[in-house]
C-alpha distance (Angstrom), angle and dihedral (degrees) to the residues before:
residue distance angle dihedral
M1 . . .
K2 3.80 . .
F3 3.78 125.6 .
Y4 3.79 123.4 -161.9
G5 3.77 139.4 -158.9
V6 3.79 127.9 -177.7
C7 3.81 130.9 -163.4
P8 3.82 129.6 177.8
A9 3.78 129.7 -127.7
S10 3.77 126.9 -121.6
C11 3.78 131.1 -136.4
G12 3.78 93.0 -134.1
E13 3.79 118.1 -80.5
F14 3.77 139.0 -50.3
V15 3.80 89.0 -136.5
Q16 3.80 135.4 -6.3
G17 3.78 132.2 175.9
V18 3.79 147.0 84.3
L19 3.77 119.3 -34.3
D20 3.82 120.0 173.0
N21 3.82 88.8 -8.5
E22 3.81 94.6 -57.9
E23 3.78 130.3 96.2
Y24 3.79 116.9 -106.8
L25 3.76 136.4 170.6
S26 3.77 140.8 -178.0
S27 3.80 113.7 -146.4
Y28 3.77 126.6 -172.4
A29 3.80 129.1 -150.7
I30 3.80 129.1 -123.1
N31 3.79 132.4 -168.2
L32 3.79 98.7 -91.5
F33 3.80 114.7 103.5
S34 3.77 148.5 -161.7
V35 3.82 115.2 -146.4
A36 3.80 122.5 -160.3
T37 3.81 120.7 -161.7
L38 3.81 123.2 -166.4
E39 3.77 123.3 -167.1
E40 3.80 128.2 173.3
G41 3.79 123.0 -140.1
K42 3.80 95.4 7.1
E43 3.81 114.2 168.8
I44 3.79 93.9 -132.6
F45 3.80 104.4 48.8
N46 3.80 118.9 -149.3
R47 3.78 116.0 -168.5
G48 3.81 93.2 -167.5
P49 3.83 128.1 -155.0
S50 3.82 113.8 -23.9
K51 3.81 94.7 -123.0
S52 3.80 91.9 50.5
R53 3.80 90.6 46.2
R54 3.79 88.8 53.8
A55 3.81 89.9 49.2
M56 3.80 89.8 57.1
E57 3.79 90.9 49.9
L58 3.81 91.6 49.6
V59 3.81 90.7 56.0
F60 3.81 90.1 52.6
E61 3.81 90.6 48.1
N62 3.81 90.9 48.2
F63 3.80 90.6 59.9
N64 3.83 93.7 40.1
I65 3.80 92.5 -111.5
P66 3.84 114.3 146.2
V67 3.80 111.2 -99.9
D68 3.81 88.2 -139.6
E69 3.80 86.4 76.0
T70 3.81 89.4 70.1
K71 3.81 93.2 63.0
N72 3.80 95.4 91.4
I73 3.81 95.4 41.4
S74 3.79 113.6 106.9
L75 3.83 115.3 -146.5
N76 3.77 124.3 -158.7
I77 3.81 126.4 -179.8
K78 3.78 123.2 -162.1
S79 3.76 114.3 -178.2
Q80 3.79 138.1 -179.2
I81 3.80 90.6 -168.0
P82 3.82 122.1 108.1
V83 3.80 112.9 -122.8
G84 3.80 124.4 -126.8
K85 3.81 95.1 12.7
G86 3.81 100.4 103.0
M87 3.81 93.9 -100.6
A88 3.82 96.1 123.8
S89 3.80 95.2 -108.8
S90 3.80 92.5 153.1
T91 3.81 94.0 44.8
A92 3.81 89.5 49.3
D93 3.82 92.4 51.0
I94 3.80 90.3 49.6
G95 3.81 93.9 45.2
A96 3.80 93.1 47.5
T97 3.81 90.6 49.8
I98 3.80 92.4 50.0
K99 3.81 90.1 51.3
A100 3.81 92.8 48.1
T101 3.81 90.3 49.2
L102 3.79 91.4 50.1
S103 3.80 89.1 51.8
M104 3.80 91.0 50.6
L105 3.81 91.4 50.4
N106 3.81 93.6 40.4
K107 3.81 88.9 -125.1
T108 3.80 133.9 131.7
L109 3.78 135.2 -144.9
T110 3.79 130.0 -179.9
G111 3.79 121.5 -115.0
E112 3.79 88.2 -105.2
E113 3.81 91.7 53.6
I114 3.80 91.8 47.1
S115 3.82 89.5 51.6
K116 3.80 90.7 51.3
L117 3.81 89.9 54.6
A118 3.80 92.9 45.9
V119 3.79 93.9 51.7
K120 3.81 89.6 58.4
I121 3.80 86.0 69.5
E122 3.81 101.0 41.1
A123 3.78 143.2 -35.7
T124 3.78 106.9 -58.8
D125 3.80 143.5 -161.2
S126 3.78 131.9 -112.7
L127 3.81 92.9 -119.0
L128 3.81 91.0 93.6
L129 3.81 85.6 74.1
N130 3.80 123.2 79.2
Q131 3.81 91.4 -133.6
H132 3.78 134.1 55.5
S133 3.77 110.2 -106.4
I134 3.77 147.2 164.6
F135 3.79 96.9 -103.7
N136 3.80 136.1 -176.1
P137 3.84 106.1 -132.9
L138 3.81 92.7 -161.6
T139 3.81 98.6 51.3
A140 3.84 103.9 17.1
D141 3.81 88.6 -126.6
I142 3.80 114.7 150.3
K143 3.78 116.9 -137.1
K144 3.79 94.9 -175.6
Y145 3.78 140.8 -11.5
L146 3.79 114.2 -126.7
G147 3.78 135.6 -159.3
G148 3.79 126.7 -92.5
I149 3.78 135.6 -95.0
H150 3.78 121.0 -131.2
D151 3.80 137.5 -173.1
A152 3.81 94.1 12.2
K153 3.78 136.4 130.9
V154 3.78 135.5 177.2
V155 3.80 134.4 -136.2
I156 3.80 103.6 -139.6
L157 3.79 121.5 -149.5
E158 3.79 107.7 -159.8
P159 3.82 122.5 -176.3
N160 3.78 127.4 -161.8
D161 3.81 89.0 -115.0
I162 3.77 117.9 102.2
L163 3.79 130.0 -158.8
D164 3.78 130.9 -163.6
T165 3.79 114.1 -134.6
K166 3.80 91.6 -141.1
S167 3.80 91.2 55.4
I168 3.81 90.4 55.4
R169 3.80 91.2 53.1
M170 3.82 89.2 50.2
T171 3.81 92.4 53.7
P172 3.83 110.2 125.9
N173 3.82 110.3 -98.0
Y174 3.84 90.8 8.2
K175 3.80 92.4 144.8
M176 3.78 92.8 43.9
Y177 3.82 91.7 52.8
K178 3.80 90.2 47.6
M179 3.79 90.2 52.6
Q180 3.81 90.5 50.2
N181 3.79 88.2 59.7
K182 3.81 95.3 49.7
E183 3.80 99.3 109.8
I184 3.80 96.3 46.1
I185 3.81 90.5 45.5
K186 3.80 90.8 50.9
K187 3.81 89.1 52.1
S188 3.82 90.4 46.1
F189 3.81 92.6 53.5
E190 3.82 89.9 47.9
L191 3.81 91.2 52.2
L192 3.81 90.8 45.7
D193 3.80 91.5 50.1
E194 3.80 91.9 50.7
G195 3.80 93.0 42.6
L196 3.80 94.6 50.9
A197 3.81 91.4 44.6
K198 3.82 89.9 54.8
N199 3.84 97.1 31.1
D200 3.81 84.5 -123.2
L201 3.80 106.4 160.3
N202 3.80 91.9 -169.8
L203 3.81 91.7 62.0
I204 3.79 92.3 42.5
G205 3.79 90.7 51.0
K206 3.78 92.6 48.1
A207 3.82 90.8 51.6
C208 3.81 90.3 51.2
T209 3.79 94.2 48.3
Y210 3.80 92.8 49.4
S211 3.82 91.6 49.6
G212 3.81 93.0 46.0
L213 3.80 93.5 51.1
A214 3.81 91.5 46.3
N215 3.82 90.0 54.4
E216 3.82 91.5 59.7
N217 3.81 89.3 91.4
I218 3.83 88.5 61.7
H219 3.80 103.6 37.3
K220 3.78 121.8 -2.5
K221 3.78 119.4 -138.6
P222 3.82 111.2 -146.4
F223 3.81 113.4 -117.1
L224 3.81 92.7 2.3
E225 3.80 94.7 144.4
K226 3.82 91.3 46.9
I227 3.82 89.7 50.9
I228 3.80 88.6 51.8
D229 3.82 88.8 51.2
V230 3.82 89.8 53.5
S231 3.80 90.2 48.6
D232 3.80 90.3 52.4
K233 3.82 93.2 44.6
Y234 3.80 93.0 56.4
G235 3.79 95.8 41.5
C236 3.80 96.4 -109.3
Y237 3.78 120.6 154.4
G238 3.78 103.3 -116.9
V239 3.78 147.3 -62.9
N240 3.78 128.1 -87.9
I241 3.78 130.2 -172.1
A242 3.76 142.2 -158.1
H243 3.79 96.5 -106.1
S244 3.80 91.6 -156.2
G245 3.79 96.7 26.1
T246 3.79 140.9 53.1
V247 3.82 107.9 -107.0
V248 3.80 125.5 101.9
G249 3.81 126.2 -160.9
I250 3.81 133.3 -155.4
L251 3.81 109.5 -150.9
M252 3.79 119.5 -143.0
H253 3.80 144.2 155.0
K254 3.79 113.4 -87.2
E255 3.82 91.0 -115.7
M256 3.82 93.8 57.0
D257 3.81 119.4 107.8
D258 3.78 102.8 -104.0
I259 3.82 92.2 169.6
K260 3.80 91.5 64.7
I261 3.80 91.0 49.7
I262 3.81 92.7 47.9
E263 3.80 91.1 49.4
H264 3.80 89.8 51.1
L265 3.81 92.8 49.0
R266 3.81 92.0 48.7
G267 3.78 88.9 55.0
T268 3.80 93.6 57.1
E269 3.80 136.3 71.5
I270 3.81 87.3 -102.4
S271 3.83 89.1 79.3
K272 3.81 91.2 58.5
Y273 3.80 87.3 73.6
Y274 3.81 101.9 25.3
K275 3.80 97.8 56.7
K276 3.81 95.6 175.6
I277 3.80 120.3 51.3
Y278 3.80 118.1 173.7
T279 3.81 143.4 140.2
S280 3.80 130.7 -108.1
D281 3.78 130.9 -179.5
I282 3.79 118.1 -116.5
I283 3.81 108.2 -122.9
D284 3.80 139.4 174.1
G285 3.78 116.7 -76.1
K286 3.84 126.7 -125.9
V287 3.79 137.1 94.8
R288 3.78 114.8 -79.0
E289 3.76 145.6 -154.8
E290 3.80 116.5 -113.2
E291 3.81 90.2 -109.1
E292 3.83 92.5 56.2
W293 3.79 89.8 49.4
N294 3.81 92.9 51.2
I295 3.80 90.4 51.8
L296 3.80 91.4 48.1
K297 3.81 92.0 50.8
T298 3.80 90.7 57.8
Q299 3.81 95.1 50.0
K300 3.79 117.6 96.1
């Protein structure tokens, strides 16, 4: 018998930085997914990615089930999510595996509990929760739950370049640069909080743009200011980035003409760096059952 778990990607973060001397972020989910499949006693055994394998073991440990019982469980990951771009590919693989393991064991955990398991493996994203939040990626502590975002999509600018999250955190003076951004990040989180509470995309977009520009002292995004100019020109709400990745997103209402914007971007020098430009819907976070995922795929 097969057991499935599904977890969405992110397009970076709305906001990320230091708040009250600790690092926090607020990710958002998009409709690209990682799917984990578990099967016991399969003839052709697949161990799967090491981080995902560890996630399975942590679920067994959490319920005091011997880890030895995982030895005959084959793990397969199929993912639509680009790797090394700041789109939470690793978090999604881990989250999907945890959900599949829970299904196999007929157990449940909250989004908060799943995040606490995931962070034992590596720094994680808030998209394992079913609510937007101000979230500590190093401890999985939640500073505050935020409101939701509705009727929104994002034009994603994805370069060929990749970036390892750990390498960003090892950048010389990383903490010093983060501290330099404290005031603007505080303001960005305040705007995000208000914007999500009111479902005001203008405020959300402004928060994202402020946070993205502040992060330029840590990792510059090529053509960021020109992308912001395009966003403004077409009446979009703002630009967000993967703070420890390479993708950039232009936030807009779902009824806006993303095709026209993409065509414009492809006709500029921006596209020489951002080779892939495409649109994704912004969706609710959380790990999912296969059935929920199938329903979501059919919704437009």
